[in-house]
N, C-alpha and C positions, 0 to 999 in steps of 0.2 A: 054666749056663750065661749069658756075660756079655750083656749088654744091645746090643743095637745100633742103630743110629741109623736114625732113621727115615727111609725113600728118600721124596728127592727125583722127583717125575714129570719126564719128559722133556718134557713142554712146552711150557715157557718157553724152555728150548735149543732145539730144534726151530724155535719163531715167532722167539726173535730170529736164527737162521740164515737161514727165509726170507725177512725183512726184508731183511737185510744182501744177499739175493742178487739181489732185487727192487729196494733201489734202488743197489747198484751197477750192475744192469745198466741201469737208467733213464739212469744216469750214463752209460755206455756207448752208450746209443742214445742220447742227448743230441747227445755229442761228435761220434755221427756222421752225426747227420741236421748240424749244426752247421757239420762241417767240409763237405759236399756227399755224404757217403756213397757218394757213387759212386768206382770203380774210379779210385786215382791223384787222387784227391780235389788231395794235399798231396802229396808223396812218392813211391817208386816202383812201379813197376807197367809192364805192356805198353805204356798207353798215355803213359805218361813216358818210356818207352824210345824207345818211336817218336816225340816229338815230340825228345827226342835227338837221332836218328839224322838228322831234318830238318834240326834244328840247325846239325850236321856237315856235312849235306851243300849245304846254303845259304851254309856261310862254305866250301865246297872248291873251288877253283880248279884246274881240271886240269892247265891249263896252267904250272903251278908244281909240278906231281909232281916232277918230275925235275930242279926247279931245285937251286943249292948253296947251304947254309946253309940258314938260318933259315925264312926261303919254301918248299923243298920238306921242312923237314921238318917244318912245318905241314900243310901238303898232304898226306904221309904219314898223317901221327896224325890228320887230321880224315878222311881217306879210309875209313883202317881203323877208326876210332871209329862212323863209321855204317854199314859193312857191321854192327859188331858187334852195336850196340845195334837196328841191324834185326832180327836174328838174334833177338836178346833179347826183342823184344816180339812176335814169331811165336810163340816157344815156350812163351810169356805165354798168348797171346790167337790164336787163328790168323784174326783179321777184318785182322791184320797181314802175313798170309803175300805180301800183292803187294808190299809195298815189301821185304819181304826177299829176295823173288824176283825184283825188278826187281837188285837190287843184288848178288847172289847172281851173278846172269847175268854181271850187268856186273865184279865182282872177279874170277870165274873165267876170264871173255875175260880181263880185262887181264893176268893171271898167265900166260896163252900167250901172247901177244903182247908184253908190255913195252912197251905202250902203250894210248893211250887212241883205238884205232881208232873209225870208223866205228859196229860194232857195239856197244862199249864207251861210246858216246856216243847210243847208239838207247837203250841199258839206262837209262843217268843222265836220259834226258831223260825214260821212266817213270817212274823212282823220283822224277822232283823235282814231277811233273805228280800224283802221288799225295800227295806231300807239300804240294801249292799246297791240294789239295782238302781239306784237314784243319782 
């Protein structure tokens, strides 16, 4: 029978693995803490989507919605952007449902009557008030 190499214990390998996990976890934790660790501290997420919806709504001028040319196109895209981003925010966090609900009701009504009537404006006012409270 040929001689076999002496077996090494797995202790050093396990120790190295544990040290690597602890150091890596510590680095991730430190990075998380330094960047705010909260939802959307820097980057995509429901709160960021809600802020985007509010920014689009702030730049939206309903009187330009039916305008010809660039002004009408900008208004159309800001309107759609506000509605879609509010929906994304609510899908990610139910706390954003009131904003999404107000814009959803406004968008549904606007699609029915093809204008920004009193009912649509009431919902827009509600959405803008929600945004102002953020």
